[in-house]
N, C-alpha and C positions, 0 to 999 in steps of 0.2 A: 822318484830319483832325487837324492839330496844334493845340496850345493857342493858337497865334497866330491862329486863325480864330474866336475868340470872338465877334466882331462880325458875322460872316457868318451868313446864314440856315442853319439845320440841315436835316436830311433831310426834315423835315416842313414846311419853309417858314417856321417860326417864328424870330423873332429870338433869338439866344442871349443870355443875361443877361450884363451887363458883369462883368468880373473884379473881385473885391474886392481892394483893395490897402491897404497901410499898416497903421495900428492896427486898422482894422476887420477886415482879413484875419486879423490875429493873434488878435483877440477871437473871430472866427468859428471858427478852429481850436481855440482853447482850449475853447470851448463844446462842440465835438464830442468833444474828449478827455475833458472832464468827464462828458459824457453816456455815453460808452463805459465810463468808470471806474465810474459809478454802476450801470450794468447788470451789470458784472462783480462788483462788491461785493454786489449783490443776489443774484446767483446763488450766490456763495460763502456768504453768510449763510444762504440757504435750505438749501444742502447741509449746512452745519454744524449747523443746527437739526434737520435730519432725522437726522443721525448722533447728535446729543445725545439726541434723543427715543428712538431705537432703543436706545442704550446705557443710558439710564435704565430702559427697559423690562427690559433684560437684568439690570441691577443690582437691580431690584425682584424679579425672579424668583430670582436667585442673588446675594446681597449681595457676593460676592467677584468677580463678573464672569461672563461667559458660560461659561467653562470650569471655574471653580472649583467644587468640590463644596460642599455645605453643611457647616456645622460638624459634625465627625464624632464628637464625644464619645460620644453615646448612639445614633447613627444605626444602628449594627449591634451587636446584642447579643453579649456574650461567649459564645464557643462553650461548650457544656456539657461538663464533664469527668467522668471516672470516676476514683475513687481506687483505685489498685492496692493490694493488701494488703502489709503489711510482710513481710519474709522469714519471721519466726516464724509469722505468721498463714497464709501461703501453704503452709507445710509442716505445717499441721494442728495446730500448737501442741505437737508432741511433744518439742520441745527447750526446756528452761528457759533463760532469758536468761543466767544465770550459769554454765551448764554448758558451758564453752568446749570441753572435750574431745569433747562429744557433738554439737556444732554442725558443720554442713558447712563446708568451707573457703570462703573469700571467693570463690575462683575458681568454685566450684560454684554459688554464688548468682548471681554476675555472668553466668555462662553460661546460667542458667536463663531461662525465659520471664518471670520476675517482675522488675518494675522498680519502684523506689521513686518514680518520677516519675509525675505525673498525666498521663493521656492523654485526648484528646478523644473524646467519645462516638461510637462507630462508626456508630450510626444517624443521628446528625447529619451525619457525614461523607458517608454514602451519599446522604442527601436533598439536601444542598447541592451535592455534586458533580453530581448529576443536573440540578439547576436551573441551574448555572453552566457546565457542561461542563469544569470543572477536574478533572484526574485526581485520584483519591482520595489517592494517595501525596503529591502536591504539596499538596493542600488540607490534609491533616493537618499538614504542616509549617507552613503559613501560620497555621492555626488555633492550633497550639500556641505559635507565636511570639507571637500575640495574647494568649493566656492568660499566657504568661511575662512579657511586657512590662507587662501590666496589674498583675501582682504586684510587679514590680521598680520600675516608674515609673508609679504610678496617675494621675499628673497629665498624662501625655503625651497620652492620647486616641487613640493609634494603634489601628486595627483591622485585621483580616485582609484586608479587601477592598483596602486600599492595598498591602499586601505582595503579595497575589495579582496585582494589576495590574502591579506592577513585575516579578514573575516571568513574567507573560504576555508583556510587552514584551521583556524581556531574553533569554528563552530558550524561550518558549512552554511554560512550566512544566517545563523540563528535557527538552524533546523536540525541540530544535533539530537540524535535519538528520537524521542517523540515530541520534541519541542517545535513550535511554530511561532512566527512573529504575528501578533495580532495587528489590527489596522492602526493601532496607536504606536506600533513599533516595540512592544514589550514581548520578551521571550516567555512563552507560556508552555509548559512550566519553566521555571528559571533553570539556566544551565550552570551547574555547580561542579567544579573540577574535583579531583581527588585530593585527599589531605596531603599537604606539603610537610610530611613527617620525616623526610630524609631517607625513606626507603625507595631508592631509585629515583628520587626527585629531590629538589631543594628542600632544606629544613627551615621552615619559617613558622615560628610559633604565632599563635593568634594575636592579631593586632587591633581587632575591632569588637572584641567581646561577642563574636558570632553574629553581629548585626547584619552583615551582608551575606555571609556564606553559611550561617547556621551552625558554625563549629567554633566553640569557645576554647578549644585546645590548639588547633592548627589553622593556619590560613588556607584558603582554597581559592582558585581562580573562579571568577564570577562573570556571567553574561556572555553576549555574542562575541565580544572581543577579548574575553578571558583576562580581566584585570584582577590582580590580587588586591585585597582590601587596602593594604598600606600604599600601594601605587595609586589606587583610585582616590584615596584621601588627598593625594597631591595633585592629581590631574582631573578630578571630577569636573565635568562640563555639562552645560545645559544646551544641548543641540536642538531641542524642539521648542524652546522658549516657554516652558511651563513653570519656570522658577523652581524646578526640582532637578537634582542630579542623581541619576540612577544607572548603574552599570548594566542593568538588565534591559534598559531602553536603548535601542540601537542608534538613534540619533545622538543621544548623549555619549554613548560609547565610541561611536565613529569619530566625533569631534575630539574627544579626549585622546584617541589614538593619534589623530593628526597632530595635535599639540605636543604629545609625547615624542613623536618622531622628529618633529621640527626642532625640538629643544637640543638635539645633538648637533645641529648645524645645517648648512645648505645641503640639499639632496640633489643638486643639479649636476653632479658628477658621479660616475660609478662608485668611486671610493666613498664619497659622501653619502650616497644612497645606501650602500652596504653598511656603513657605520651606523646609520640611523636604525635600520632594521635589526642589526645586531644588538643595539641598545634595548630593543623590545624583547628580544630573546637571545641570550648569549650562546648561540649555537650556529656555527657556520653552515651546517646542513639545513637548518631552518631558513637562514638567509637565502641559500640557493633555491630552496623550494618556493619561497615567496617571490624570488626573481622569476622563476619559470612561470608561475601562475600569473604574475603581473604582466609579463610579456605576452602570454596567451590572450589576456583580456585586451591588451593594447593592439595586438594583431587582428583580433576579431572585429574591431571597430575602425580599422584603417581603411 
C-alpha cells in the first residue's frame, strides 16, 4: 500500500490518520529528531560516566593508572652484598704493601678468584631465584646493577625488578631460542635481533660496520638486553670488572640498562618510572608489559 492511500481504511478497517503537512510536519519531524538525539546523548553520558568511574577506581588503586607500578623507590630492598677482601687480605697478609718485589704480578691477582668488586649475597640470589624463576646467573647481574646504580645515582630509584622485567621480555633472561648464559654471563650463542630495515620495524642503517651484530647494512639489536649498536656505543658499561664492555655479557648489559633508564630522570614516581621505560622502547604497550612483569617479581618476594 502506497503513501497515497492515507485516507483509505487500513487492514483493520480503521481510518488512517491524515498526513501532516507544512510547518506542522516540519515541527513533527524536528521533535522526533530531538527525541532521538536526547536518547543518544543519554546513552553516551551513561557510558562515559561508567568509564570515568572505572578509571577513577583504577587510579585510586594505582595512582599512575591500571598498568603503572607504584612509586618504586623503597618498594624493593637493595640486595644484600658481601665485600670481597682486598688482594693483600686474600693472600693472608704475607706481603707488605711496600714490598713490590715480593708482591704477585697484577695478572696473577686479576686471574685469581679474588675481585675487589662487591658481590650480591649468594644466599639471597638462591632464595629470590627460587621465588621468581629467574635464572641465578641473570638475577645476579640484575641485582648487582641495582647495587651499582644505587651507589652511582642514589636519586634514581631504579631497582632490580625493573631491570629483570626488561631482561625477561627482551630475551627471557638470556635464554632466547637455543641460547644459554654461560658461567661467565655470556649469551651462547649470541642473541641477534632482526634487521632494522624498516619492514615493520624501525629503519636504522648500519652504525658499527657489523662489528657487534654481523650486519654491515642494517643495525640489529644485540645481547640479553637487546641493545642496538649505536645505543651500546653510548651506554656501554663494564659490569663484571674485566675492562671489556660487551652487550652479549649480561653483567655489562644489565648495568648499561640501569644507566640508560636513570638518564631519563628519577624513577621514584609512576610517571617517572613510565617515562624511563618508555625511553628504552617507545611503545606504551611495552611499558605496560614491563610494569606487569616487574610487579609480579616484586610481589613474589614480598
